[in-house]
C-alpha positions, 0 to 999 in steps of 0.5 A: 499500499502506498500514500501520495503527495505532490511537490511543486517547484517553480523558475523564471524564465526571462521573457526577453530571452524566450523571445530570441532563444533558438530551440537548443538555447530553450532546452538548455534553459529548461534543463537548467531550471529543471535541474536546479529544481530536482536538486532542490527536491532531492534535498527536501524529500528526506524531510517532506511530511516525514521523508521516504518519498520516491518520484514517480511522475512529473509534469512541466507547465509554463505560464507566461514566463513561469516554468512550473515542475510538478512531482508525484510522489509516493512512499509506503504507508 
């Protein structure tokens, strides 16, 4: 039996960079932002709601110049 939770991390994407960025530059920028979010998430998972979580899924969403990364977590009950 598992219990589930969600963690959300955000990053700002610079609007001026988005307007002129190539596909490769966008990939690197989003990858860097996501890498930072995952690093923060990894550090916080040991203490988040008592710890013991594993990431089983994620979703990326953009709104204007914000990147939202939501992570579905689970742990043994």
